[in-house]
C-alpha positions in Angstrom: 13.1 37.6 -11.6 11.7 34.6 -9.7 13.1 31.1 -9.9 11.0 28.3 -11.5 8.8 26.3 -9.2 10.9 23.2 -8.0 8.0 21.5 -6.3 7.4 18.0 -7.5 4.0 16.9 -8.8 2.3 14.5 -6.4 3.0 11.6 -8.8 6.7 12.5 -9.1 7.0 12.9 -5.3 5.2 9.5 -4.7 7.5 7.8 -7.2 10.5 9.4 -5.6 9.5 8.2 -2.2 8.7 4.7 -3.5 12.1 4.5 -5.2 13.8 5.6 -2.0 12.1 2.8 -0.1 13.1 0.2 -2.8 16.7 1.4 -3.1 17.1 1.5 0.7 14.9 -1.3 1.8 17.7 -2.8 4.0 18.2 0.3 6.0 14.7 2.0 5.9 12.9 0.2 8.7 13.7 2.9 11.4 12.3 5.7 9.3 9.5 3.8 7.6 6.8 5.3 9.8 7.7 8.8 8.7 8.3 7.7 5.1 4.8 6.2 4.9 3.3 9.4 6.3 5.1 11.3 3.5 3.9 8.8 1.0 0.3 9.2 2.2 0.5 12.9 1.6 2.1 12.5 -1.9 0.0 9.7 -3.4 -3.4 10.9 -4.4 -4.4 7.7 -6.3 -3.0 4.9 -4.0 -0.7 3.7 -6.7 2.6 4.0 -4.7 1.0 3.0 -1.4 -0.3 -0.3 -3.0 3.1 -0.8 -4.8 5.0 -0.2 -1.5 2.8 -2.6 0.4 3.3 -5.3 -2.3 7.1 -4.7 -2.4 7.6 -4.9 1.3 5.5 -8.0 1.6 7.6 -9.6 -1.2 10.9 -8.6 0.4 10.0 -9.9 3.9 6.4 -10.1 5.0 7.2 -10.8 8.7 9.8 -8.0 8.9 7.5 -5.4 7.5 4.1 -6.7 8.7 3.6 -3.9 11.1 3.8 -1.3 8.3 1.4 -3.0 5.9 -1.9 -2.1 7.5 -1.1 1.7 7.2 -0.1 1.3 3.6 -3.2 -0.8 2.7 -5.7 1.4 4.5 -4.3 4.5 2.8 -4.4 2.7 -0.6 -8.0 1.7 0.0 -9.0 5.3 0.8 -7.3 6.7 -2.3 -7.9 4.1 -5.0 -11.5 4.8 -5.6 -11.4 3.3 -9.0 -10.0 0.1 -7.7 -7.0 0.2 -10.2 -4.3 -0.7 -7.7 -5.8 -2.4 -4.6 -7.1 -5.6 -6.2 -3.5 -6.9 -6.6 -3.0 -6.6 -2.8 -5.2 -9.5 -2.0 -2.9 -12.1 -3.6 0.3 -10.2 -2.9 -0.4 -9.9 0.8 -2.6 -12.9 1.7 -1.4 -15.4 -1.0 -2.8 -17.0 -4.1 -5.3 -19.0 -2.1 -6.8 -15.9 -0.3 -10.2 -16.6 -1.9 -10.4 -20.1 -0.6 -9.4 -18.7 2.9 -11.6 -15.6 2.8 -13.8 -16.6 5.7 -10.8 -17.4 7.9 -9.1 -14.1 6.9 -12.2 -12.1 7.3 -12.7 -13.4 10.9 -9.2 -12.5 12.0 -8.0 -9.6 9.8 -9.8 -6.3 9.7 -7.6 -4.9 6.9 -8.3 -8.0 4.8 -12.1 -7.6 5.4 -12.1 -4.0 4.5 -10.0 -4.5 1.3 -12.0 -7.5 0.2 -15.2 -5.7 0.6 -13.8 -2.7 -1.4 -12.7 -4.9 -4.3 -15.8 -7.1 -4.2 -18.6 -5.0 -3.0 -21.3 -7.4 -4.0 -19.8 -10.3 -2.0 -19.3 -13.1 -1.5 -19.3 -12.4 2.2 
């Protein structure tokens, strides 16, 4: 008799990885590159990638700045319906991102790509 399948669904695995980051944020920096790779594999919709980017930016933007592009880029690729990525604009670049969009566009490729995905018709 075979044992039941113990494999988590992608959503459950993505949630487990996200919860692990949240619960261990003070000690996760050294393993965050590998954890983000695991999250990329587990998150088909970009929900947990976007949530992780927002969470890390809220905890300490400077401390986790090097990890944000990978999370945002992966969220952009997976969130085809734009359900999760619009919140990243304000969460990462601040409430005034719209007024600063030209400045941000000129210096930040990730911002430019995200903004274009969220607002495909412009203004740019």
